[in-house]
C-alpha positions in Angstrom: 0.0 0.0 0.0 1.3 3.5 -0.7 2.4 5.6 2.3 -0.3 8.3 2.9 2.4 10.6 4.3 4.3 10.3 1.0 1.2 11.2 -1.0 0.6 14.2 1.3 4.2 15.4 0.9 3.9 15.2 -2.8 0.7 17.2 -2.7 2.2 19.9 -0.5 5.4 20.1 -2.4 3.5 20.6 -5.7 1.4 23.3 -4.1 4.5 25.0 -2.7 6.2 25.0 -6.1 3.0 26.4 -7.7 3.1 29.3 -5.2 -0.2 28.3 -3.5 0.9 27.6 0.1 1.2 30.1 2.9 3.4 29.0 5.8 2.3 29.8 9.4 5.0 29.5 12.0 4.2 29.1 15.7 6.3 28.9 18.9 6.8 25.1 18.4 9.1 25.9 15.5 11.6 27.1 18.1 11.9 23.5 19.4 12.6 22.0 16.0 16.0 20.3 16.3 16.4 20.8 20.0 17.5 17.5 21.7 15.0 16.0 24.1 15.4 17.1 27.7 17.4 20.3 26.8 15.8 23.4 28.3 16.1 26.9 27.0 18.8 28.9 28.8 19.0 32.7 28.5 22.8 32.7 29.2 23.7 30.0 26.7 21.3 31.2 23.9 21.6 28.1 21.9 17.9 27.7 21.4 14.9 30.1 21.5 12.3 29.6 24.2 8.9 28.3 23.4 5.8 30.0 24.9 5.9 28.0 28.2 9.6 28.7 28.8 9.2 32.4 28.1 6.2 32.6 30.5 8.1 30.9 33.2 11.1 33.1 32.7 9.0 36.2 33.0 7.2 34.8 36.0 10.6 34.4 37.8 11.5 38.0 37.0 8.3 39.3 38.6 7.6 37.0 41.5 4.4 36.1 39.8 2.0 35.0 42.6 -0.4 32.6 40.8 0.2 28.9 40.0 -0.3 29.3 36.3 3.2 30.6 35.6 3.3 28.9 32.2 0.4 31.1 30.9 2.2 33.7 28.8 -0.8 36.0 28.5 -1.5 36.1 32.2 2.1 36.5 33.3 2.8 39.3 30.8 -0.4 41.1 31.8 0.7 40.9 35.5 4.2 42.3 34.7 2.7 45.1 32.6 0.2 46.1 35.3 2.7 45.8 38.2 5.8 47.3 36.6 4.7 48.9 33.3 5.1 47.9 29.7 8.7 49.3 29.6 10.2 46.6 31.9 8.2 43.9 30.0 9.6 45.1 26.7 13.1 45.3 28.1 13.0 41.8 29.3 11.6 40.5 26.0 14.2 42.4 24.0 16.9 40.8 26.1 15.6 37.4 25.3 15.3 37.9 21.6 18.4 40.1 20.9 20.8 37.3 20.3 22.1 35.3 17.3 20.2 32.1 17.8 20.8 29.7 14.9 17.9 29.2 12.5 16.2 25.9 12.6 15.7 23.4 9.7 12.2 24.9 9.3 13.6 28.4 8.7 16.3 27.1 6.3 13.8 25.1 4.3 11.6 28.1 3.8 14.5 30.3 2.9 15.5 27.8 0.2 12.1 27.9 -1.6 12.6 31.2 -3.6 15.6 29.7 -5.4 13.7 26.5 -6.2 10.9 28.6 -7.6 13.3 30.6 -9.8 14.9 27.4 -11.1 11.5 26.5 -12.6 11.1 29.7 -14.5 9.6 33.2 -14.0 8.1 33.5 -10.5 4.5 34.9 -10.3 4.5 35.1 -6.5 7.1 34.5 -3.9 6.3 32.8 -0.5 4.2 34.5 2.1 5.4 33.4 5.6 3.1 34.4 8.5 4.4 34.1 12.0 3.2 34.7 15.6 6.8 34.6 16.8 8.8 37.6 18.0 12.3 36.5 16.9 14.1 37.3 13.7 15.2 33.8 12.7 13.2 33.7 9.5 14.8 37.0 8.4 18.3 35.7 9.3 17.8 32.5 7.4 16.7 34.5 4.3 19.8 36.6 4.6 22.0 33.6 4.9 20.4 32.3 1.7 21.1 35.7 0.0 17.4 36.2 -0.5 15.7 39.7 -0.4 12.6 39.9 1.7 10.0 42.4 3.0 8.7 42.6 6.5 5.1 43.5 7.5 4.9 43.9 11.3 1.9 44.5 13.6 2.3 47.5 16.0 1.1 46.5 19.4 1.7 49.8 21.3 2.2 53.5 20.8 0.7 56.1 18.5 0.4 53.6 15.6 -1.1 50.8 17.7 -3.3 48.5 15.7 -1.6 49.1 12.3 1.0 47.2 10.3 4.3 48.8 9.3 6.0 47.8 6.1 9.8 47.4 5.8 10.8 47.4 2.2 14.4 46.3 1.6 16.8 49.3 1.6 14.0 51.8 2.3 12.5 53.6 5.4 9.6 51.8 7.1 6.1 52.9 6.1 3.0 52.8 8.3 0.1 51.2 6.5 -2.6 53.7 7.1 -5.3 52.3 4.8 -4.7 48.5 4.4 -7.3 47.9 1.8 -5.6 50.5 -0.5 -2.0 49.7 0.2 -0.6 47.7 -2.7 3.2 48.4 -2.4 4.1 44.9 -1.1 6.2 43.0 -3.6 5.1 39.4 -3.5 5.9 39.2 -7.2 9.5 40.3 -6.5 10.6 38.7 -3.2 9.5 36.8 -0.1 7.2 38.5 2.4 7.3 37.8 6.2 4.2 39.0 8.0 4.6 39.1 11.8 1.1 39.3 13.2 2.2 39.4 16.8 4.9 42.1 16.3 8.6 41.5 16.4 11.9 42.4 18.1 13.8 45.1 16.4 17.5 44.4 17.2 18.7 47.6 15.6 16.2 50.0 17.1 14.6 48.7 20.4 12.2 51.6 20.4 10.5 49.8 17.4 10.0 46.6 19.4 6.4 45.4 19.2 4.9 42.5 21.2 1.3 41.3 21.2 1.7 39.4 24.5 -0.6 40.8 27.3 -4.3 40.2 27.8 -4.9 43.9 26.9 -3.0 43.4 23.6 -5.2 40.5 22.7 -8.4 42.3 23.6 -7.4 45.2 21.3 -6.4 42.8 18.6 -9.6 40.8 18.8 -11.7 43.8 18.2 -10.1 44.3 14.8 -11.7 41.3 13.2 -12.4 42.8 9.7 -9.8 41.3 7.5 -9.9 44.1 5.0 -9.3 46.7 7.7 -6.4 44.8 9.3 -4.3 43.1 6.6 -2.8 44.9 3.6 -4.9 44.3 0.5 -2.2 42.3 -1.4 -1.7 39.9 1.5 -5.4 39.7 2.2 -6.0 38.5 -1.4 -3.2 35.9 -1.0 -4.7 34.7 2.3 -8.1 34.2 0.6 -6.7 32.0 -2.2 -4.1 29.8 -0.7 -3.5 26.6 1.2 -2.2 27.0 4.7 0.6 24.9 6.3 0.8 25.3 10.1 4.1 24.5 11.6 4.7 24.6 15.3 1.1 25.2 16.4 -1.6 24.0 18.5 -4.3 26.3 17.4 -4.8 27.9 20.9 -3.6 31.2 19.7 -6.6 33.6 19.8 -5.0 36.0 17.3 -4.6 33.4 14.7 -8.0 31.9 15.4 -9.8 35.2 14.8 -7.9 35.9 11.5 -8.6 32.3 10.3 -12.2 32.7 11.1 -12.4 35.9 9.0 -10.4 34.3 6.1 -12.6 31.2 5.9 -15.7 33.3 6.0 -14.5 35.5 3.1 -13.1 32.7 1.0 -15.3 32.0 -2.0 -13.3 28.8 -2.9 -12.0 26.1 -0.6 -8.3 25.3 -0.2 -7.0 22.3 1.7 -4.9 23.2 4.8 -2.6 21.1 6.9 -1.2 21.2 10.5 1.9 19.3 11.6 1.5 18.4 15.3 3.2 15.5 17.1 0.9 13.6 19.4 -2.0 16.0 19.5 -4.5 15.6 22.3 -8.2 15.0 21.6 -9.1 18.7 22.1 -6.5 19.8 19.5 -7.6 17.2 17.0 -11.2 18.3 17.3 -10.2 22.0 17.0 -8.3 21.4 13.8 -11.1 19.3 12.4 -13.6 22.0 13.1 -11.4 24.4 11.1 -11.3 21.9 8.3 -7.6 21.5 8.7 -6.0 18.1 8.2 -3.7 17.2 11.0 -0.6 15.1 10.6 0.8 13.4 13.7 4.5 13.5 12.9 7.6 15.2 14.5 8.3 18.5 12.9 11.9 17.6 12.2 10.8 14.5 10.3 8.2 16.4 8.4 10.6 19.1 7.3 13.2 16.6 6.1 10.5 14.8 4.1 9.2 18.0 2.5 12.7 19.1 1.7 13.3 15.9 -0.3 10.1 16.4 -2.3 10.9 20.0 -3.1 14.5 19.3 -4.3 14.8 18.6 -8.0 15.8 15.1 -8.8 19.5 14.6 -9.8 20.1 14.6 -13.6 20.0 11.2 -15.2 23.4 9.7 -16.1 24.4 9.8 -19.7 23.5 6.6 -21.7 26.3 4.0 -21.9 28.1 3.8 -25.2 27.1 1.1 -27.7 29.3 -2.0 -27.9 30.9 -1.0 -31.2 31.7 2.5 -29.8 33.5 0.9 -26.8 35.5 -1.3 -29.2 36.6 1.8 -31.2 34.6 0.9 -34.4 34.6 3.6 -37.0 
């Protein structure tokens, strides 16, 4: 019998090379390739923290009084209320301002633009959506010598609730009217959309983190897709497959956006989630969103998809005929 995972990988690889897959990266991506039992350590900085590790770190910094110290939203809200958003942002910047090595997920995605160009003219480059605050995707693209554009959500300050566009080599631009903003170059280069904000390692004043309960409440009130996401990306989101890497779908931000996308899609597109040993609640959640879940370790899945995306080696030249080998005229 054929391996259903192999058939799945062939389907996804073809859709990726056809430019019809949007990649969603969650906090679980940061554990890809980390040996079992190895914990995140701020001093060593060999691996990025996942959501639980980040919450527990912040809780230790603030003498968090409740037992749910692994709840990142609650812990962040407590720190923000008790000490202010400044100390919260400073601690987050300290965590993410380091040269963590990109994972195999980031390197695989960074290799896709070259694979697309090898097939001929590229109509649209990849759109990568992440709820992570780190810059590993950008670093992987730079290592692959790929240009990219950033689109980052602003969580605080005068421009709160808007996205800011970072074109390569140009000053950032606040996207004032998303449904009229068409300056994002998916036809020219990869776009990384960071819907929870991002660390800015060059200018900490531009750090943006959707991380407290107040941030989420503000975010959840902005449920109209057309008023939130730039028009070029909104159109791409409506007409693509989704591949979720490193998620349980317990992220309220992502759930609201997906709800809007599926409501506004006129056509259906198959989507997939890679989640190792999901519990029953997670399985039901994905099923209710009409997302096919694959129970496989992320490292194993990435290796399999990479093999399907790589072009096959050229066939060896045919062996010479017998008379040619004998030196016949």
